[in-house]
SESEDO-423687 format. One record per residue: x, y, z of N, C-alpha, C in turn. Coordinates in pm, whole numbers, plus 50000, padded with zeros to 5 digits. Example, Ala and Ser with C-alpha at 12.3 -4.5 7.8 and 13.67 -1.06 7.14 Angstrom:
% residues 2
513194943150780512304955050780513204967050780512854977550708513674989450714512905000350787
END
This chain:
% residues 249
772974835762386774034826362384774704829362242775844828862270776784830462151777204818362076777034816461952777204802661888777604803861762778844796361727779364797561596778834789861492778304798161373777604793961253778364793361130778434782861064779304780560958778384775560842778544784660717778194785260608778854776360498778724763360463779194758060314778454759660205779374771560077778664774760008779534765659896779384769859773780024763359660781304765659634781434779059660782904789059640783534793159778782704794559880783554797359984782734793260139783624791860268783004787660338783304795660423782204803960466782524816260583781584809860729782434818260838781784815360954781874828461045781004827161145780934839161282780334836261373780434840961495779744839061608778594852061611777444843061639775974850561664775484847161769775204858061827774164864261962772744859261887772314845661980771464838061916770214848361990770284854662068769104864062103768254872962029769514877161956769294888161867769324887861683770134878161668770564873561574771364882861509772164887061571773554897561497775034890761518775644892561431777184886161442777634895061560778414887861608779654896261720780634893261717781094889961578782464885961548782514893661393783444893561330783924897061193783694880061140783054883361005783504870860943784504866660875784624852160883785894847160812785434838360742786314839260608785764831360476787094826960405787174813060397787934803160335787324800160207788304798060105787684789259953787284776260000786244772659914785464758459924786844750559843787344745459896788154732759856787664722559712788274723259596788184717859481789044713459431788144699559428787174691059449787064692659584785524691959614785174695659731784654684059830785884676359847785994659959932785914662960008785094653160121784514653260247785714657660334787054652660316788324655760415788644667260422788684671960284789064682060265788114696860313787154693860300786284703560358785544704560508786384693460575786374689860675787704697260790788454698260690790014705060725789424720060748788844727660673788224739260657787364744060764786544733660802785934735960907786724737061002787334729861050788154729861187789204741361168789574746961079790654762161047789694774461101788264772961084787614782461072787154783061242786704772261339786754770761437787944774361524789204770261490790454773461526790404787961500790014796461403790234809861388789694816961504788534810661537787764817461633787944815161775788964807261780789384798061932787934797462029787024788661932785974787461964785744771762061785204769462158785384762462242783674750162245782764760362216781224754162222780784746262082779434745462077778434735961986778814746861859778684739361725779014746461643777304742161545777154755261440776214748761334776674748961221776814746561157776864741661005776044736560906775974744860796774574743960652775864738160568774874728960499775474721160392774364723460246774924722560122774164723860041773714712059996772734702960063772164691560014771284689360099770364676460076769454672060141770194664460283769834670260398770254663760522768704658560647769324647460649768204640960719769464635460884768894640860962769424636561092770754634361078771754648660995772904647560999773714643160903772734632860784773384626060674773124634860570774064631560477773994638160343773184626860257772294632160169771114622160084771664627459933772304638859897772284645059766773404653359748774174656359626775394663259570775334669759494774484678759475774384687059365775324697359329775624703459407776984712259431778124711659504778234695159555779504696759590779904678859556781454678159577781354662059551780654652959589780374638159483779384631159498779894620759624781334624859659781684615359782780904617359910780124629959925779244628660018778314623860050777544618459942776154610459948776604600660071775684596860151775554590260272776544590260370777564601160364778244607460473777584611260583777774608260706777044607960841778024624860874777494634860790778544647060827778774651860974777494649461047778074654961206779024646961245778744633061224779994626461280781624628361228781604633161097782824633061055783484646961106782504655561145782974670661185783514665761334782694661961391782694662061494783904655061546784284640161464785374633761530786624640761513786824649261385787744659061364787954671261424787054674861467786954688461522787134691661698786564674661761786504674961902785464685061966784234684161910783254690561960781774688661894780824693061952779474687561924779094694961806778884691961704778294700561578777024695061476776274704761474774784701461403774534708061262774004697461167774314701861011772924704460987772874712360924771414714360824771404720260681770514716360619770494720360479770694738160475771454742760361771934755560389770474766360337769564764160272768354771260255767434769160342767644760260409766984757460523767374764760663768644766160660769394777060768768714793460734768934794560605768754809660579767054812660613766484804260574765254804360580764954805660773765414799760843765544798660969765784813161054766674817760976767434832361022766384845060981765624841360871764504851260825763714850260866762854840960938761614837161019761734841661123762984841561237763234844061322763694858761369764684865461238765014875761275765434885761174764624882861064764754891360920762944893960852763164889560728761624894760652760384884160673760924873960741759834864460732759274863560891759364872461008758844874561128757704880061111756724871361207755164869661208754694868461086755204862760989754674860560847754134846260871752454843960835752074831760827751614826260696751334812560700751074811360539752434802160505752474803160344753864793960299754284802860269755964807160353756924815560321757994807360218758634812860128759464805260079760634814960053762094807960115763334815160080763794812560003764244818159927765304812259758766254820959792767674808859771768614814759781769274813559601770224820459615770534824859490772054828559486772804815759431774194817459444774734809359366775594799259423776224787859318775074778659254774264775459339772984765959303771474779159341770844771159323769494777959353768924768459511769014772059609768334766059734766944773959771766444764859867764484768159915764364762960055764024771760123763724772560284762184775060284761544763860353760064767460330759384764660470758464774560493757654774960648756614778460596755514770060677754244770260694753894775160832753304784160834752834788160946753784787861069755164790461027756014792061128756934780961153756394769661061756874755161115757804752860967759254748260987759974744260904759464732960814759374732560662759194721160617760714716060527761534709260594762904704760539763174702860434764004704760380765104701260241763774697060129763284712360092762394713459953763384719259898763794712259759764674715159675764234720459592763434730359522763074736459421764164738259316765784740359344766474743459241766664733659146766104719359216765894709059099764934703159023764084713759034762564713458928763544713458771762974705458704763384703158552762694716158484763614718458395763404734258278762654725758159762714736958016762004730457934762834720857875763864721657886764814713357815765074699057890764614702258013765164685958084766004689258195766654698558207767824702358295767504705658415768174706558519767424712958653767734726658622766744738158675766704745658639767614759258712768134751558816769394761558903770704761158780770974754358713772144755258595771794766358509770784771158510770824784558375770044796658475769674793658563769064801158657769514810458793770804801358832771784805658973772464815158909772734824559037773814831959009775064827858937775624816358956776794814558863776524812858733775154810458689774804808558575775264823058495774494833358566774484847958518776064850558501776714849058596778144851158561778954848358473778694829458459779144822858392779104827258209777564831958202777374835758078777524849258075777664858158132777874871158112776464878258113775664874958159774244879658120774074892858230773344902558173772684917058244771654910558333771384919358438770124916158512768894914858481768984921658354767574923058274767054911258220768554903758118767864890158081768204878658203768734879858270768924867858384767264870058444766714883258474765474882458568764344875158501764624875758379763674866558263763524854258309765004845958314764864833458391764414829158537764924840958591764444843658747762824842658771762314849358666760744852758694760024841458609760394833658531760194819158523760014811058602761034809458713760984799258817759974802758917759964814858961759284819759076757454820059014757324823058892756324821858838755234806758848756604796058790756144780858818756064775858950756974783059047756594779159213755624781559222754974794059193753414800359248752324789659157752754789659060751604779058980751814764459067752794759759118752554746259200752414747659334752914756359391752724755559555751834770959626751514779459563751174791359543751254797259709752684800659685753224805759853752574819959885752794827259999752164838660023753394848060035754394843660022755734853660035756924848859951757874855259886759024851459844760134856759911761254854359991762544860260048763614856059947764334863159920765604861859803766594866259914767274857559884768584853059994769624851159893770944848059965771804846059888772684855859802773744856359730774444869659715773524880159620772594874459561771744888159450771184894959573771024888859681769654897659800770344908059789771594911259758772104928159771771924935159648771504925659562771254933859399769674937659387769264934259476767704937659433767014945459372767604956859386767334971459295767504967459157768224957659166768344958558999767714949558923766714941758967765774931958891764764931058955764434939759082762764937359114762004940359082761844949658995760894957358917760804951258780761674941658756761424932658638760784920158659760214914958780759274903458842757974904558798757454895458731756104897858738755224890058825755424880958892755004869858994754084879659049752894873559087751664882159179751884880559310753254877759386753234869859489754334883059580754384887359689755024893559727756664889959732757534897059638758744893059661759824905659723760284898759837761404908959941763064904159932763804911759965764754906859992765264905760138766034894360176766754888560260767144901260353766604902160498767064914160547768534911960613768864896260638770164890160696770994891660552770924891960408771464887660310771994879160306773394880060282774294866560270775144861260407774464867260504774524862560689773814853460687772434854760637771364842160684771684828460703772514821860635772954810460653774104806460776774654817360823775764818360914774464817961029773444828661056772514829261141771894817461216771214813061053770364798861092771044789961138772554787061100773034776061157773464775461290773354792261363773544793061497772554787661573771064795361498770034791661572769974777761585769964766561465769884754361466770394746161578771844752761600772424742761673771934748861831771494759661861770794763561971769594752962035768874749861910767604743461909767714729361945769044722961882769234709161930769594709662039770634719062084770734716762238769944717662316769014722762317767524724462399766854714162404766734706362272766084692562285766954685362321768354686262341769274669662424768954676062555
END
């Protein structure tokens, strides 16, 4: 089945139609800037624009950078605070006049990797870490999703959220070399190992396309691999999630 997946990020909102049988994009990606500030009504208009661009009539899967429970937003680390307590699926459905299913962005990336990427047939605790505007994390244990694991909100040495100085946006903002940035990222991965002892790290987000520039600098004693779906993982995972919800209904 072909389903439209949309991935909402801190700087851009991108979508594509996905073949959910094989995880392949069957259209070109279409990207629009994330409104600044990222107010609910403004973001909703962009979602509508993307749906209209594809002249798409079916159900839609959408990722969102927040803890999401039954389509409702509970946190707002990289979006406007007005999103908190918003029933996102209802908001999008009323404006776009179609069924829309919403999930955490890193959970979507993890879904894509477990079904069609680096996590296929992997058991144990598999953590997908997405590195972009913020740090997202999707967790699977023996093939089952553990939703809304927000490792980017762990507190660092000075009491700040680690994503504020380890995300790719921090690397760009501070003009860090990958060598300097990798030390920070390595610190995070080692800390996660100390706490959760995962069996595999899958790195997604924008930096997944540049793994060769820092993977040999990581000292963590757990396998670390790039997401095979790279920056499309959120789109693919959103489409898979929408299909799963349709089948549940």
